N, C-alpha and C positions, 0 to 999 in steps of 0.2 A: 570444442564443446559440441556434443551431439545436438541434433535438431530439436528433440523434445525439451532439452534444457533451454535452448534459445526461446522456444515457445513459452515455457514456463516463466522465464524472466520477463518477456514482453507482456504477458498477461498480468503478472504481478506489478509491473511498472504502471500499466493502465489502471489497475485497481487502486494503486497508491495515488495516482493523479485524481481519480474520482473521489477517494476518501479525503484528500486535501481540499478539493473544491467544495465538497459537502461540509467539511469542517469550517471553512471560511464563510460559507453561506449561513450556516447556523450561528456562528459567532456574530455576524452582521445582524441577524434577525433577533439576537438576544437569547438564543437557546444554548446556554453554556453547558448544560449537562449533555445535550446531544452532540455538541461540538467536541466535548471531552471524549465521548465514545468514538467518534471518527478519528480523533487524535491517537487514541489507543490502537485503533485498527491500523492506522498508518505505521505506527511503531512495529506492530506485529507483522505487517506485510514487509517491512524493511528486513526483519529477521528471516522471513521466508525467502526473500530475494537473496540474502547472503547464503542461505543453505543451498538454493538452486545454483548459484554461481560456484560455490565450493564443490558441488557434485561433479563438476567437469573434471576435477583433478583425480 
């Protein structure tokens, strides 16, 4: 896999970790609608990671 693809996957992974953490924080705080937004962002980032990984082929 080329270096830019590795960089993209690492960046997307870090963003997913941040989105999951913010989702958990907002669920704990009782902000269900905000937590839902971060859950959707996590799913979207998962798809972007799949595209970045598939680009190596």
